[in-house]
C-alpha positions as a LaTeX table, in Angstrom:
\begin{tabular}{lrrr}
\hline
Residue & $x$ (\AA) & $y$ (\AA) & $z$ (\AA) \\
\hline
Unk1 & $-5.41$ & 17.59 & $-46.61$ \\
Unk2 & $-7.39$ & 14.39 & $-46.83$ \\
Unk3 & $-7.53$ & 12.06 & $-43.80$ \\
Unk4 & $-9.58$ & 9.35 & $-45.45$ \\
Unk5 & $-6.71$ & 7.53 & $-47.10$ \\
Unk6 & $-4.58$ & 6.14 & $-44.27$ \\
Unk7 & $-1.95$ & 3.55 & $-45.10$ \\
Unk8 & 0.01 & 1.37 & $-42.67$ \\
Unk9 & 3.16 & $-0.48$ & $-43.65$ \\
Unk10 & 2.70 & $-4.17$ & $-42.90$ \\
Unk11 & 5.94 & $-6.21$ & $-42.92$ \\
Unk12 & 5.82 & $-9.74$ & $-44.25$ \\
Unk13 & 7.27 & $-12.03$ & $-41.59$ \\
Unk14 & 6.09 & $-14.23$ & $-38.75$ \\
Unk15 & 6.41 & $-11.19$ & $-36.45$ \\
Unk16 & 4.37 & $-8.92$ & $-38.71$ \\
Unk17 & 1.49 & $-8.62$ & $-36.21$ \\
Unk18 & 3.87 & $-7.50$ & $-33.46$ \\
Unk19 & 5.56 & $-4.86$ & $-35.59$ \\
Unk20 & 2.17 & $-3.79$ & $-36.88$ \\
Unk21 & 0.97 & $-3.22$ & $-33.31$ \\
Unk22 & 4.15 & $-1.29$ & $-32.54$ \\
Unk23 & 3.39 & 1.01 & $-35.44$ \\
Unk24 & $-0.14$ & 1.45 & $-34.16$ \\
Unk25 & 1.10 & 2.19 & $-30.64$ \\
Unk26 & 3.48 & 4.87 & $-31.89$ \\
Unk27 & 0.73 & 6.34 & $-34.06$ \\
Unk28 & 2.94 & 6.35 & $-37.14$ \\
Unk29 & 0.66 & 6.80 & $-40.10$ \\
Unk30 & 0.95 & 7.95 & $-43.67$ \\
Unk31 & $-1.35$ & 10.82 & $-44.36$ \\
Unk32 & $-2.07$ & 10.96 & $-48.04$ \\
Unk33 & $-2.09$ & 14.50 & $-49.30$ \\
Unk34 & $-4.16$ & 15.70 & $-52.24$ \\
Unk35 & $-1.30$ & 14.79 & $-54.56$ \\
Unk36 & $-1.38$ & 11.24 & $-53.16$ \\
Unk37 & 2.32 & 11.39 & $-52.31$ \\
Unk38 & 3.42 & 10.15 & $-48.88$ \\
Unk39 & 5.60 & 12.27 & $-46.65$ \\
Unk40 & 9.31 & 11.86 & $-47.38$ \\
Unk41 & 10.15 & 11.85 & $-43.67$ \\
Unk42 & 7.71 & 9.01 & $-43.04$ \\
Unk43 & 9.32 & 6.89 & $-45.77$ \\
Unk44 & 12.62 & 7.21 & $-43.89$ \\
Unk45 & 10.86 & 6.03 & $-40.72$ \\
Unk46 & 9.50 & 3.02 & $-42.61$ \\
Unk47 & 12.99 & 1.97 & $-43.66$ \\
Unk48 & 14.11 & 2.35 & $-40.06$ \\
Unk49 & 11.30 & 0.12 & $-38.83$ \\
Unk50 & 12.17 & $-2.59$ & $-41.33$ \\
Unk51 & 15.17 & $-3.29$ & $-39.15$ \\
Unk52 & 12.76 & $-4.34$ & $-36.37$ \\
Unk53 & 12.64 & $-7.80$ & $-37.93$ \\
Unk54 & 16.18 & $-8.40$ & $-36.68$ \\
Unk55 & 15.32 & $-6.93$ & $-33.27$ \\
Unk56 & 12.10 & $-8.87$ & $-32.71$ \\
Unk57 & 13.94 & $-12.16$ & $-33.22$ \\
Unk58 & 15.61 & $-11.72$ & $-29.84$ \\
Unk59 & 12.24 & $-11.67$ & $-28.06$ \\
Unk60 & 11.18 & $-14.60$ & $-25.91$ \\
Unk61 & 9.50 & $-17.70$ & $-27.23$ \\
Unk62 & 6.18 & $-16.56$ & $-25.79$ \\
Unk63 & 5.79 & $-14.10$ & $-28.65$ \\
Unk64 & 5.69 & $-17.05$ & $-31.06$ \\
Unk65 & 2.67 & $-18.60$ & $-29.35$ \\
Unk66 & $-0.46$ & $-18.27$ & $-31.50$ \\
Unk67 & $-2.63$ & $-17.11$ & $-28.59$ \\
Unk68 & $-0.14$ & $-14.60$ & $-27.18$ \\
Unk69 & $-1.67$ & $-11.65$ & $-29.03$ \\
Unk70 & $-5.08$ & $-12.43$ & $-27.52$ \\
Unk71 & $-3.94$ & $-12.52$ & $-23.86$ \\
Unk72 & $-4.92$ & $-9.33$ & $-22.06$ \\
Unk73 & $-2.73$ & $-9.82$ & $-18.98$ \\
Unk74 & 0.58 & $-10.76$ & $-20.59$ \\
Unk75 & 2.84 & $-9.92$ & $-17.64$ \\
Unk76 & 1.84 & $-10.35$ & $-14.02$ \\
Unk77 & 4.01 & $-7.73$ & $-12.35$ \\
Unk78 & 5.04 & $-8.56$ & $-8.80$ \\
Unk79 & 3.67 & $-5.81$ & $-6.56$ \\
Unk80 & 5.72 & $-7.04$ & $-3.61$ \\
Unk81 & 9.11 & $-6.33$ & $-5.20$ \\
Unk82 & 7.93 & $-3.16$ & $-6.94$ \\
Unk83 & 6.69 & $-1.74$ & $-3.64$ \\
Unk84 & 9.84 & $-2.88$ & $-1.86$ \\
Unk85 & 12.19 & $-1.28$ & $-4.40$ \\
Unk86 & 10.24 & 1.98 & $-4.51$ \\
Unk87 & 10.09 & 2.23 & $-0.72$ \\
Unk88 & 13.79 & 1.39 & $-0.51$ \\
Unk89 & 14.71 & 4.20 & $-2.90$ \\
Unk90 & 12.22 & 6.59 & $-1.33$ \\
Unk91 & 13.23 & 5.90 & 2.26 \\
Unk92 & 16.94 & 6.00 & 1.41 \\
Unk93 & 16.54 & 9.35 & $-0.35$ \\
Unk94 & 14.44 & 10.87 & 2.43 \\
Unk95 & 16.82 & 9.66 & 5.13 \\
Unk96 & 19.89 & 10.78 & 3.18 \\
Unk97 & 21.41 & 7.30 & 3.29 \\
Unk98 & 24.72 & 7.49 & 1.36 \\
Unk99 & 24.33 & 3.85 & 0.19 \\
Unk100 & 20.69 & 3.95 & $-0.97$ \\
Unk101 & 19.92 & 7.58 & $-1.70$ \\
Unk102 & 19.18 & 8.59 & $-5.27$ \\
Unk103 & 20.32 & 12.13 & $-4.52$ \\
Unk104 & 23.99 & 11.54 & $-5.31$ \\
Unk105 & 26.73 & 13.83 & $-6.59$ \\
Unk106 & 26.21 & 12.52 & $-10.11$ \\
Unk107 & 22.51 & 13.30 & $-9.82$ \\
Unk108 & 23.37 & 16.90 & $-8.97$ \\
Unk109 & 25.71 & 17.03 & $-11.95$ \\
Unk110 & 22.84 & 15.81 & $-14.13$ \\
Unk111 & 20.76 & 18.74 & $-12.93$ \\
Unk112 & 23.60 & 21.06 & $-13.81$ \\
Unk113 & 23.97 & 19.55 & $-17.28$ \\
Unk114 & 20.24 & 19.85 & $-17.86$ \\
Unk115 & 20.26 & 23.43 & $-16.64$ \\
Unk116 & 17.43 & 22.99 & $-14.12$ \\
Unk117 & 17.10 & 23.60 & $-10.36$ \\
Unk118 & 20.08 & 25.87 & $-10.06$ \\
Unk119 & 19.70 & 25.97 & $-6.26$ \\
Unk120 & 20.68 & 22.29 & $-6.07$ \\
Unk121 & 23.82 & 22.49 & $-8.22$ \\
Unk122 & 27.16 & 21.53 & $-6.70$ \\
Unk123 & 29.54 & 24.38 & $-5.88$ \\
Unk124 & 33.05 & 24.73 & $-4.49$ \\
Unk125 & 33.83 & 26.38 & $-1.19$ \\
Unk126 & 37.47 & 26.59 & $-0.08$ \\
Unk127 & 38.45 & 23.85 & $-2.56$ \\
Unk128 & 35.68 & 21.62 & $-1.21$ \\
Unk129 & 32.75 & 20.37 & $-3.23$ \\
Unk130 & 29.53 & 21.32 & $-1.44$ \\
Unk131 & 26.06 & 19.86 & $-2.00$ \\
Unk132 & 23.11 & 22.10 & $-1.05$ \\
Unk133 & 20.42 & 20.64 & 1.19 \\
Unk134 & 17.07 & 19.70 & $-0.33$ \\
Unk135 & 13.57 & 20.20 & 0.97 \\
Unk136 & 12.56 & 16.55 & 0.68 \\
Unk137 & 15.49 & 15.17 & 2.71 \\
Unk138 & 15.26 & 14.99 & 6.48 \\
Unk139 & 17.43 & 17.28 & 8.51 \\
Unk140 & 19.53 & 15.68 & 11.19 \\
Unk141 & 16.99 & 16.50 & 13.90 \\
Unk142 & 14.01 & 15.35 & 11.83 \\
Unk143 & 15.81 & 12.14 & 10.90 \\
Unk144 & 16.14 & 11.30 & 14.56 \\
Unk145 & 12.47 & 12.17 & 15.16 \\
Unk146 & 11.39 & 9.82 & 12.39 \\
Unk147 & 13.62 & 7.01 & 13.71 \\
Unk148 & 12.22 & 7.48 & 17.21 \\
Unk149 & 8.72 & 7.37 & 15.77 \\
Unk150 & 9.46 & 4.06 & 14.02 \\
Unk151 & 11.04 & 2.71 & 17.20 \\
Unk152 & 8.01 & 3.66 & 19.33 \\
Unk153 & 5.30 & 2.17 & 17.09 \\
Unk154 & 3.66 & $-1.00$ & 18.41 \\
Unk155 & 1.69 & $-3.27$ & 16.10 \\
Unk156 & $-0.76$ & $-6.10$ & 16.83 \\
Unk157 & 0.82 & $-9.49$ & 17.17 \\
Unk158 & 1.58 & $-10.97$ & 13.76 \\
Unk159 & 0.95 & $-7.72$ & 11.88 \\
Unk160 & 4.61 & $-6.79$ & 11.39 \\
Unk161 & 8.06 & $-7.56$ & 12.72 \\
Unk162 & 9.69 & $-5.63$ & 15.54 \\
Unk163 & 10.88 & $-2.58$ & 13.59 \\
Unk164 & 12.58 & $-1.10$ & 16.64 \\
Unk165 & 15.38 & $-3.62$ & 16.11 \\
Unk166 & 16.05 & $-2.12$ & 12.68 \\
Unk167 & 16.63 & 1.39 & 14.01 \\
Unk168 & 20.28 & 2.21 & 14.76 \\
Unk169 & 21.29 & 2.97 & 18.33 \\
Unk170 & 21.97 & 6.63 & 17.58 \\
Unk171 & 18.59 & 7.01 & 15.79 \\
Unk172 & 20.23 & 7.96 & 12.51 \\
Unk173 & 19.51 & 5.00 & 10.18 \\
Unk174 & 16.99 & 2.24 & 9.54 \\
Unk175 & 18.75 & $-0.91$ & 8.33 \\
Unk176 & 18.06 & $-4.60$ & 7.75 \\
Unk177 & 14.49 & $-4.26$ & 6.50 \\
Unk178 & 12.69 & $-7.15$ & 4.82 \\
Unk179 & 10.17 & $-6.92$ & 2.00 \\
Unk180 & 7.20 & $-6.98$ & 4.38 \\
Unk181 & 8.84 & $-4.30$ & 6.53 \\
Unk182 & 8.95 & $-2.01$ & 3.51 \\
Unk183 & 5.30 & $-2.89$ & 2.89 \\
Unk184 & 4.32 & $-1.77$ & 6.40 \\
Unk185 & 6.46 & 1.37 & 6.29 \\
Unk186 & 5.15 & 2.38 & 2.87 \\
Unk187 & 1.48 & 2.03 & 3.74 \\
Unk188 & 1.35 & 2.70 & 7.50 \\
Unk189 & 4.32 & 4.59 & 8.89 \\
Unk190 & 5.66 & 6.83 & 6.12 \\
Unk191 & 2.41 & 8.78 & 5.55 \\
Unk192 & 2.15 & 9.52 & 9.29 \\
Unk193 & 5.80 & 10.13 & 10.15 \\
Unk194 & 6.72 & 12.15 & 7.06 \\
Unk195 & 3.75 & 14.54 & 7.18 \\
Unk196 & 4.89 & 16.85 & 9.98 \\
Unk197 & 8.63 & 16.87 & 9.24 \\
Unk198 & 8.86 & 18.40 & 5.75 \\
Unk199 & 7.07 & 20.81 & 3.46 \\
Unk200 & 3.36 & 20.04 & 3.09 \\
Unk201 & 3.50 & 20.20 & $-0.70$ \\
Unk202 & 6.17 & 17.49 & $-0.79$ \\
Unk203 & 4.68 & 15.35 & 1.96 \\
Unk204 & 1.21 & 15.40 & 0.37 \\
Unk205 & 2.65 & 13.95 & $-2.85$ \\
Unk206 & 4.40 & 11.16 & $-0.94$ \\
Unk207 & 1.19 & 10.43 & 0.95 \\
Unk208 & $-0.75$ & 10.19 & $-2.32$ \\
Unk209 & 1.69 & 7.56 & $-3.57$ \\
Unk210 & 1.45 & 5.62 & $-0.29$ \\
Unk211 & $-2.34$ & 5.84 & $-0.40$ \\
Unk212 & $-2.34$ & 4.33 & $-3.88$ \\
Unk213 & $-0.38$ & 1.28 & $-2.71$ \\
Unk214 & $-2.70$ & 0.96 & 0.28 \\
Unk215 & $-5.69$ & 1.04 & $-2.05$ \\
Unk216 & $-4.06$ & $-1.38$ & $-4.50$ \\
Unk217 & $-3.23$ & $-3.99$ & $-1.84$ \\
Unk218 & $-6.71$ & $-3.99$ & $-0.30$ \\
Unk219 & $-8.66$ & $-7.21$ & 0.03 \\
Unk220 & $-11.35$ & $-5.83$ & $-2.26$ \\
Unk221 & $-10.47$ & $-3.84$ & $-5.39$ \\
Unk222 & $-13.04$ & $-1.55$ & $-6.97$ \\
Unk223 & $-12.72$ & $-1.23$ & $-10.74$ \\
Unk224 & $-13.92$ & 2.38 & $-10.64$ \\
Unk225 & $-11.26$ & 3.27 & $-8.07$ \\
Unk226 & $-8.55$ & 1.67 & $-10.19$ \\
Unk227 & $-9.65$ & 3.61 & $-13.25$ \\
Unk228 & $-9.44$ & 6.84 & $-11.27$ \\
Unk229 & $-6.09$ & 5.79 & $-9.79$ \\
Unk230 & $-4.73$ & 5.27 & $-13.31$ \\
Unk231 & $-5.34$ & 8.95 & $-14.08$ \\
Unk232 & $-4.18$ & 10.13 & $-10.67$ \\
Unk233 & $-0.90$ & 8.23 & $-10.94$ \\
Unk234 & 0.12 & 10.30 & $-13.93$ \\
Unk235 & $-0.36$ & 13.47 & $-11.88$ \\
Unk236 & 1.45 & 11.97 & $-8.88$ \\
Unk237 & 4.48 & 11.00 & $-10.97$ \\
Unk238 & 4.55 & 14.45 & $-12.53$ \\
Unk239 & 4.63 & 15.94 & $-9.03$ \\
Unk240 & 7.43 & 13.57 & $-8.07$ \\
Unk241 & 9.45 & 14.66 & $-11.10$ \\
Unk242 & 9.29 & 18.22 & $-9.82$ \\
Unk243 & 10.62 & 17.10 & $-6.43$ \\
Unk244 & 13.21 & 14.35 & $-6.90$ \\
Unk245 & 16.22 & 14.23 & $-9.26$ \\
Unk246 & 16.01 & 12.32 & $-12.57$ \\
Unk247 & 18.01 & 9.38 & $-11.14$ \\
Unk248 & 15.09 & 8.58 & $-8.83$ \\
Unk249 & 12.91 & 7.52 & $-11.76$ \\
Unk250 & 14.11 & 4.06 & $-12.68$ \\
Unk251 & 12.11 & 1.23 & $-14.20$ \\
Unk252 & 10.31 & 0.52 & $-10.90$ \\
Unk253 & 8.68 & 3.95 & $-10.91$ \\
Unk254 & 7.53 & 3.33 & $-14.48$ \\
Unk255 & 6.00 & $-0.04$ & $-13.64$ \\
Unk256 & 3.65 & 1.61 & $-11.15$ \\
Unk257 & 1.65 & 2.99 & $-14.08$ \\
Unk258 & 0.74 & $-0.56$ & $-15.16$ \\
Unk259 & $-0.44$ & $-1.77$ & $-11.74$ \\
Unk260 & $-4.02$ & $-0.38$ & $-11.84$ \\
Unk261 & $-4.72$ & $-1.98$ & $-15.21$ \\
Unk262 & $-3.30$ & $-5.31$ & $-14.03$ \\
Unk263 & $-5.46$ & $-5.11$ & $-10.91$ \\
Unk264 & $-8.53$ & $-4.69$ & $-13.12$ \\
Unk265 & $-7.56$ & $-7.65$ & $-15.32$ \\
Unk266 & $-6.04$ & $-9.96$ & $-12.71$ \\
Unk267 & $-8.04$ & $-9.18$ & $-9.60$ \\
Unk268 & $-6.83$ & $-8.40$ & $-6.06$ \\
Unk269 & $-3.10$ & $-8.20$ & $-5.56$ \\
Unk270 & $-2.94$ & $-10.53$ & $-2.56$ \\
Unk271 & $-3.86$ & $-13.42$ & $-4.86$ \\
Unk272 & $-0.96$ & $-12.72$ & $-7.23$ \\
Unk273 & 2.00 & $-11.35$ & $-5.30$ \\
Unk274 & 5.07 & $-13.22$ & $-4.09$ \\
Unk275 & 4.64 & $-13.22$ & $-0.31$ \\
Unk276 & 3.23 & $-16.79$ & 0.03 \\
Unk277 & 5.81 & $-18.18$ & $-2.39$ \\
Unk278 & 8.70 & $-16.47$ & $-0.63$ \\
Unk279 & 7.52 & $-17.79$ & 2.74 \\
Unk280 & 7.19 & $-21.31$ & 1.38 \\
Unk281 & 10.66 & $-21.16$ & $-0.16$ \\
Unk282 & 11.96 & $-20.13$ & 3.27 \\
Unk283 & 10.26 & $-23.21$ & 4.71 \\
Unk284 & 11.92 & $-25.44$ & 2.11 \\
Unk285 & 15.32 & $-23.89$ & 2.82 \\
Unk286 & 14.92 & $-24.77$ & 6.48 \\
Unk287 & 14.78 & $-28.44$ & 5.49 \\
Unk288 & 18.38 & $-28.30$ & 4.27 \\
Unk289 & 20.78 & $-30.13$ & 6.60 \\
Unk290 & 23.48 & $-31.05$ & 4.09 \\
Unk291 & 24.64 & $-28.11$ & 1.97 \\
Unk292 & 26.24 & $-30.51$ & $-0.51$ \\
Unk293 & 22.92 & $-32.28$ & $-1.22$ \\
Unk294 & 20.32 & $-29.53$ & $-1.31$ \\
Unk295 & 17.62 & $-31.31$ & $-3.33$ \\
Unk296 & 17.89 & $-34.51$ & $-1.28$ \\
Unk297 & 17.69 & $-32.62$ & 2.01 \\
Unk298 & 14.59 & $-30.74$ & 0.90 \\
Unk299 & 12.92 & $-33.95$ & $-0.33$ \\
Unk300 & 13.60 & $-35.86$ & 2.88 \\
Unk301 & 12.56 & $-32.94$ & 5.05 \\
Unk302 & 9.30 & $-32.54$ & 3.14 \\
Unk303 & 8.46 & $-36.26$ & 3.42 \\
Unk304 & 9.21 & $-36.28$ & 7.17 \\
Unk305 & 7.09 & $-33.20$ & 7.73 \\
Unk306 & 4.15 & $-34.70$ & 5.84 \\
Unk307 & 4.45 & $-37.98$ & 7.76 \\
Unk308 & 4.55 & $-36.26$ & 11.15 \\
Unk309 & 1.61 & $-34.06$ & 10.22 \\
Unk310 & $-0.43$ & $-37.11$ & 9.25 \\
Unk311 & 0.46 & $-38.97$ & 12.46 \\
Unk312 & $-0.27$ & $-35.97$ & 14.68 \\
Unk313 & $-3.94$ & $-36.11$ & 13.69 \\
Unk314 & $-4.32$ & $-39.29$ & 15.78 \\
Unk315 & $-2.57$ & $-38.01$ & 18.92 \\
Unk316 & $-5.25$ & $-36.66$ & 21.22 \\
Unk317 & $-3.30$ & $-36.65$ & 24.47 \\
Unk318 & $-0.22$ & $-34.95$ & 22.95 \\
Unk319 & 0.02 & $-31.29$ & 22.03 \\
Unk320 & 0.29 & $-30.95$ & 18.24 \\
Unk321 & $-0.23$ & $-28.20$ & 15.68 \\
Unk322 & $-3.90$ & $-29.14$ & 15.46 \\
Unk323 & $-4.79$ & $-28.89$ & 19.17 \\
Unk324 & $-2.21$ & $-26.36$ & 20.29 \\
Unk325 & $-3.84$ & $-23.17$ & 21.68 \\
Unk326 & $-3.10$ & $-19.88$ & 20.01 \\
Unk327 & $-0.23$ & $-17.81$ & 21.27 \\
Unk328 & $-2.58$ & $-15.01$ & 22.33 \\
Unk329 & $-5.54$ & $-17.12$ & 23.37 \\
Unk330 & $-7.17$ & $-15.28$ & 26.26 \\
Unk331 & $-10.42$ & $-17.17$ & 26.21 \\
Unk332 & $-13.81$ & $-15.51$ & 26.50 \\
Unk333 & $-14.36$ & $-13.77$ & 29.80 \\
Unk334 & $-17.86$ & $-12.39$ & 29.89 \\
Unk335 & $-17.56$ & $-9.62$ & 32.45 \\
Unk336 & $-20.43$ & $-7.38$ & 31.29 \\
Unk337 & $-24.11$ & $-7.91$ & 30.59 \\
Unk338 & $-24.12$ & $-5.58$ & 27.58 \\
Unk339 & $-23.21$ & $-6.75$ & 24.11 \\
Unk340 & $-20.99$ & $-3.78$ & 23.36 \\
Unk341 & $-18.89$ & $-4.47$ & 26.47 \\
Unk342 & $-18.32$ & $-8.18$ & 26.05 \\
Unk343 & $-14.70$ & $-8.64$ & 27.04 \\
Unk344 & $-12.68$ & $-10.86$ & 24.66 \\
Unk345 & $-9.22$ & $-10.39$ & 26.12 \\
Unk346 & $-7.25$ & $-9.86$ & 29.28 \\
Unk347 & $-6.01$ & $-6.35$ & 30.06 \\
Unk348 & $-2.25$ & $-5.79$ & 30.06 \\
Unk349 & $-0.13$ & $-3.24$ & 31.85 \\
Unk350 & $-0.89$ & $-0.81$ & 34.61 \\
Unk351 & $-4.17$ & 1.06 & 34.72 \\
Unk352 & $-4.04$ & 4.79 & 34.07 \\
Unk353 & $-6.57$ & 7.61 & 33.98 \\
Unk354 & $-6.90$ & 9.72 & 30.86 \\
Unk355 & $-8.71$ & 13.06 & 30.69 \\
Unk356 & $-11.28$ & 13.13 & 27.89 \\
Unk357 & $-12.79$ & 16.33 & 26.55 \\
Unk358 & $-16.55$ & 16.81 & 26.64 \\
Unk359 & $-17.16$ & 16.52 & 22.90 \\
Unk360 & $-15.15$ & 13.29 & 22.74 \\
Unk361 & $-17.00$ & 11.93 & 25.75 \\
Unk362 & $-20.37$ & 12.78 & 24.18 \\
Unk363 & $-19.43$ & 10.96 & 20.97 \\
Unk364 & $-18.32$ & 7.94 & 23.02 \\
Unk365 & $-21.63$ & 7.94 & 24.88 \\
Unk366 & $-23.65$ & 7.95 & 21.68 \\
Unk367 & $-21.47$ & 5.21 & 20.20 \\
Unk368 & $-22.15$ & 2.97 & 23.19 \\
Unk369 & $-25.86$ & 3.66 & 23.16 \\
Unk370 & $-26.24$ & 3.38 & 19.39 \\
Unk371 & $-24.44$ & 0.00 & 19.35 \\
Unk372 & $-26.39$ & $-1.54$ & 22.25 \\
Unk373 & $-29.15$ & $-3.76$ & 20.83 \\
Unk374 & $-30.63$ & $-4.00$ & 24.32 \\
Unk375 & $-32.07$ & $-0.47$ & 24.03 \\
Unk376 & $-33.03$ & $-0.55$ & 20.36 \\
Unk377 & $-36.64$ & 0.18 & 21.34 \\
Unk378 & $-35.63$ & 3.50 & 22.88 \\
Unk379 & $-33.54$ & 4.42 & 19.86 \\
Unk380 & $-36.53$ & 3.96 & 17.56 \\
Unk381 & $-38.80$ & 5.81 & 19.98 \\
Unk382 & $-36.52$ & 8.86 & 20.04 \\
Unk383 & $-36.30$ & 8.90 & 16.24 \\
Unk384 & $-40.09$ & 8.87 & 16.02 \\
Unk385 & $-40.32$ & 11.81 & 18.40 \\
Unk386 & $-37.86$ & 13.76 & 16.26 \\
Unk387 & $-39.94$ & 13.07 & 13.17 \\
Unk388 & $-43.03$ & 14.43 & 14.92 \\
Unk389 & $-41.07$ & 17.56 & 15.84 \\
Unk390 & $-40.14$ & 18.02 & 12.14 \\
Unk391 & $-36.43$ & 18.63 & 12.79 \\
Unk392 & $-34.38$ & 19.97 & 9.91 \\
Unk393 & $-31.56$ & 17.54 & 10.62 \\
Unk394 & $-32.96$ & 14.57 & 12.56 \\
Unk395 & $-29.77$ & 12.51 & 12.41 \\
Unk396 & $-27.67$ & 15.23 & 14.01 \\
Unk397 & $-30.37$ & 15.92 & 16.60 \\
Unk398 & $-30.51$ & 12.22 & 17.37 \\
Unk399 & $-26.75$ & 12.13 & 17.98 \\
Unk400 & $-26.76$ & 15.22 & 20.18 \\
Unk401 & $-29.94$ & 14.68 & 22.23 \\
Unk402 & $-30.41$ & 10.94 & 22.62 \\
Unk403 & $-28.00$ & 10.47 & 25.55 \\
Unk404 & $-29.71$ & 13.10 & 27.72 \\
Unk405 & $-33.17$ & 11.97 & 26.60 \\
Unk406 & $-32.45$ & 8.36 & 27.48 \\
Unk407 & $-30.96$ & 9.32 & 30.86 \\
Unk408 & $-34.06$ & 11.33 & 31.79 \\
Unk409 & $-36.32$ & 8.57 & 30.51 \\
Unk410 & $-34.73$ & 5.85 & 32.58 \\
Unk411 & $-34.13$ & 8.00 & 35.68 \\
Unk412 & $-37.81$ & 8.87 & 36.01 \\
Unk413 & $-39.02$ & 7.74 & 39.49 \\
Unk414 & $-42.58$ & 7.09 & 38.29 \\
Unk415 & $-41.63$ & 4.39 & 35.81 \\
Unk416 & $-39.70$ & 1.19 & 36.57 \\
Unk417 & $-37.26$ & $-0.04$ & 33.94 \\
Unk418 & $-35.32$ & $-3.23$ & 33.48 \\
Unk419 & $-31.92$ & $-3.83$ & 34.98 \\
Unk420 & $-30.40$ & $-3.78$ & 31.48 \\
Unk421 & $-31.37$ & $-0.14$ & 30.96 \\
Unk422 & $-29.92$ & 0.74 & 34.34 \\
Unk423 & $-26.72$ & $-1.09$ & 33.40 \\
Unk424 & $-26.44$ & 1.02 & 30.29 \\
Unk425 & $-26.85$ & 4.18 & 32.32 \\
Unk426 & $-24.16$ & 3.05 & 34.77 \\
Unk427 & $-21.73$ & 2.47 & 31.91 \\
Unk428 & $-22.02$ & 5.93 & 30.37 \\
Unk429 & $-22.17$ & 7.99 & 33.57 \\
\hline
\end{tabular}
């Protein structure tokens, strides 16, 4: 068989380049055999693809643009809605929500028709249709544990909404979530709350998917990490196919495969997703006072807001958005002499004592000492002594021995040290 003579069918139309690329993508080629006769089956495929001319005509006008074939990032997929829809399906399936779960009766019938996962097939018991429990769905007790976990989480101000209001009173459902709530649950809460409640093999796959979205939505995107994520996503989706029913894999799951490549071409996600636009549309909707004249209400409200903003720049004795203090402005209260203990906030709540184990306390001591520029001279001196001793692991020896060495050095009665060194000792003892 000769592979040198390769022939592609090239249709003659204004969409010929598109159909030609489709043929390339599907790797449909004519392999010329020694007799120089093309395969009969391939000729039938060619006649089938000639009908693509009628199909391509229904494509959008963008495909007629002369530069469209040269654009690398043709579609900027919205990560916000993709993440929201995936988390909605995932959370509904894990919680066993009858309205949002993908594990429905029809999904079980699909498994039965496909002849796979016989343990999950529907069966009749006393003229009742029974649905076996799955490993990935929360039990009733674990569902309540997860809801209590979501209710108990406290975030920094402005980081997320109050998710405890979205948990039902009986701790059985999580309702009324917004797009940003799904974003926080997908990247922050689900990996932590789901880990200890189900099988580790299943939970590790869910955590890998959540970790990918956390990596994708970072402020800085590494091209090497995205290339690796592209390969890892294929494995993750294969693992998910072994866990969830076929109905779980809709178009949103498929679009995840294109996100790493778009991040490489388009840059960080936070510059391209829909959160700022959705928030601004909410602001414009708040301008509406007359539901019968929407455009006029928005125009007048926008003009009034711009005028008031301009005038407020000249009001010094009136509290405006430019001189109003922050909601959590505690001021700077310098209560310590050491840099590492500069207090930037006011304490809240009642004081309580917490028992700390010795190894944790030793690590805390070294952290305080290592991050105190006031004693940098002693840090360098101890490192030099370790180098003279020719330690096998000087970094580990420095972490383990510096606290005691510094305490003995400063506590020596024959040498007088500054008050700063004594302050450091008083903080760690």
